[in-house]
N, C-alpha and C positions, 0 to 999 in steps of 0.2 A: 448496559444506558442499550436502549431501545432510537431509531433517529428521532421517532418524534417529542424523548425524555434529551436528544443533543440537545435539536431544535427548539425548543420551550426554553433550556436551559441558558441557549445563546439567546433568543428573544428578549429573556428577562437579564441579563449580566447586558447586552446592547440596551440596550431600553429600543427595541426594534418590533414590529409582530414577529408572529410565528412564520409569516407567510416572505417577510423581505431575509428573516436568519436562514432561511430555504433555503430563496433564491444566495446569496453569500457563502453556504456550504457546496452549494449544487456548481456554482464559480469556481472555486477553491477546488474541488476537488476535475472537472472537466481543467483546470488546467495545468492539474499535477501529473494527469493522464496524457494532454498534447505534450508537454514539457520532458514529462522519460521518453514520449511517445520518438520526438527529433532529438536532442540531444543523451540519452541515456537516463540523466537523473535528474534528481529533482527531489528540491534542500525546504523544509516545512522546518527552520527553526527551532533549537529549543526541540522537539520531537522528533524528526530521526528523517533519514532518504532512505526514498524507491528511486531503486536501480533496477538496469533493463540489463544482465545479462542474458552470454551464447553461451549455452551445454550440450557440451561437447557428447556426442556417439561414444557409446559404450557396449560393455558385451553387460548384460544379465541371464539372470537362473528368474524362470518357472519358479517358484513357492510350489506349480501341485503339482509340478512333474519331474522337477528338477533336472530341464532338459535349459540348454544353456537356449539365448535369443537374443538377437542384437536391437540393442532400440537406440534409435533416432533424433541426430542434432533437436537442438529447441533454446528460443529463448524465452527469456522466465521470467516474472518481474522478482525482487530481493526488497525487505524491505529493513534500511537498519538503524537503529533504536540511536537517538544522541546519549552523550556522556549526562547528558544534563539531565536530560527524559529517564535513566537511570540510578542517576545519586536524588536525584527526588522521589521517585517510585521507591529505590532500592535503601 
């Protein structure tokens, strides 16, 4: 599903214009980004949770040469699917 299809579906279901649906979606996305950055997680009830995790430094291997390399620590964002969403889809 493309963003245009999503906006069209939201607009039809909510009785809003496509522009209003786009604004609502943008607000939701920005709220998710800000809350995840500030507190480390953002929950969309019934869908899942965005979580900010710190990945520690580790040793890896260059697959082309076989040489050991150091992979630095970094922060990543993960999405954990809610049980309700798993049950509805599977």
